[in-house]
C-alpha positions as CSV (number, residue, x, y, z in Angstrom):
1,M,131.3,-63.1,4.3
2,E,133.0,-60.7,6.2
3,S,134.6,-58.7,2.9
4,I,131.1,-57.4,2.8
5,G,130.5,-56.5,6.5
6,V,127.7,-59.3,7.4
7,P,129.5,-61.8,9.8
8,W,129.0,-65.6,9.3
9,V,126.8,-66.1,11.9
10,A,124.3,-63.9,10.7
11,V,123.9,-65.5,7.6
12,V,123.6,-68.5,9.3
13,R,121.4,-67.3,11.2
14,D,119.1,-65.9,8.5
15,L,119.8,-69.0,6.1
16,G,119.5,-71.9,8.2
17,P,115.7,-71.9,8.7
18,P,114.6,-71.9,5.2
19,V,117.6,-74.4,4.2
20,V,116.2,-76.6,7.2
21,V,112.8,-76.7,5.5
22,L,113.8,-77.4,2.5
23,G,115.5,-80.5,3.6
24,V,112.4,-81.6,5.7
25,G,110.3,-80.5,2.3
26,A,112.2,-82.4,0.1
27,V,111.6,-85.8,2.2
28,L,108.4,-84.9,2.6
29,I,107.8,-84.4,-1.2
30,A,110.3,-87.6,-2.3
31,L,108.1,-89.8,0.3
32,R,104.6,-88.9,0.0
33,R,104.7,-87.5,-3.8
34,P,102.1,-84.9,-4.2
35,R,100.3,-84.0,-7.2
36,R,101.8,-80.5,-7.3
37,A,105.0,-81.7,-6.8
38,G,106.5,-78.6,-9.1
39,L,104.8,-76.0,-7.4
40,L,105.8,-77.3,-3.7
41,W,109.5,-77.5,-5.1
42,G,109.5,-73.7,-6.6
43,A,107.5,-72.1,-3.1
44,L,110.5,-74.0,-1.6
45,G,112.9,-72.4,-3.6
46,L,111.8,-68.9,-3.3
47,Q,111.7,-69.2,0.3
48,V,115.3,-70.1,0.3
49,A,115.9,-67.2,-2.3
50,A,113.9,-64.8,0.0
51,A,116.1,-65.4,2.7
52,A,118.8,-65.5,0.5
53,L,118.6,-62.5,-1.3
54,P,119.8,-59.4,0.9
55,Y,122.8,-60.7,0.9
56,L,123.4,-61.6,-2.4
57,W,121.8,-57.5,-2.9
58,L,124.8,-57.0,-0.6
59,V,127.1,-58.6,-3.0
60,V,125.7,-56.8,-5.9
61,Q,126.0,-53.3,-4.1
62,E,129.6,-54.1,-3.5
63,A,130.3,-55.8,-6.9
64,T,129.0,-52.4,-8.8
65,G,129.4,-49.5,-6.1
66,L,126.1,-48.8,-5.6
67,A,126.5,-49.7,-1.8
68,G,125.8,-45.9,-0.6
69,Q,121.9,-44.9,-2.6
70,T,119.2,-44.5,-0.7
71,W,117.1,-46.0,-3.6
72,V,118.8,-49.3,-3.4
73,G,117.7,-50.4,0.2
74,L,114.3,-49.0,-1.3
75,V,114.7,-51.5,-3.4
76,M,115.3,-54.6,-1.2
77,I,112.9,-53.5,0.9
78,L,110.0,-54.0,-1.9
79,V,111.5,-57.1,-3.5
80,Q,112.4,-59.5,-0.8
81,P,109.1,-59.5,1.2
82,A,107.2,-59.8,-2.5
83,V,109.4,-63.4,-3.0
84,A,108.6,-64.6,0.2
85,A,105.1,-64.0,-0.5
86,L,105.1,-65.2,-4.1
87,G,106.6,-68.7,-2.2
88,W,103.8,-68.7,-0.1
89,L,101.1,-67.9,-2.8
90,L,102.8,-71.1,-4.6
91,A,102.6,-73.6,-1.6
92,L,99.3,-72.6,-0.9
93,A,98.3,-72.9,-5.0
94,A,100.2,-76.4,-4.3
95,L,97.7,-77.3,-1.7
96,L,94.2,-76.1,-3.2
97,P,92.3,-78.6,-4.8
98,P,92.4,-78.4,-8.9
99,R,89.1,-76.5,-10.2
100,R,87.3,-78.7,-12.4
101,R,84.9,-77.8,-14.2
102,E,81.1,-78.3,-14.3
103,R,79.3,-81.0,-16.0
104,G,77.4,-79.0,-19.0
105,A,79.4,-76.0,-18.7
106,P,79.0,-73.6,-21.3
107,D,82.1,-73.6,-22.9
108,A,82.6,-77.2,-22.4
109,P,82.2,-80.3,-25.0
110,G,78.8,-80.8,-24.9
111,G,77.4,-78.3,-22.7
112,P,73.9,-76.9,-22.8
113,A,75.2,-74.2,-25.6
114,Q,76.1,-77.0,-27.7
115,R,73.2,-79.3,-27.4
116,A,71.3,-76.3,-27.9
117,S,72.7,-75.1,-31.3
118,A,72.8,-78.5,-32.4
119,S,68.6,-79.2,-31.7
120,A,68.1,-75.7,-33.2
121,S,70.1,-76.9,-36.2
122,A,68.4,-80.4,-36.2
123,A,65.0,-78.8,-35.9
124,A,65.8,-76.7,-38.8
125,G,66.9,-79.7,-40.9
126,G,70.2,-78.8,-41.0
């Protein structure tokens, strides 16, 4: 990491907590087996990716020669929080109960709209 100007202590300080959360989350997912485990895995992965994204971006900048341009920093300022927010939204979606259709919803089989059309066709003799 020193080749891109970042000391290892900074990398460990920034990536350590998300990696620990990933490890603890993996153990909890394995033990508790939640209904939406895929969403939780995605959320944990996105949190680690969001923490690693600035370092990956520095590597890409060094490899492509984009390091001195202002717009490059702006992209990272916008992308990294968006990735972290998406991870939190996935975790929230995993915690919310799935939406259930109400019994007799208009688009459900056997719902009021279907029963009305069936009774109308029966009354018409069809």
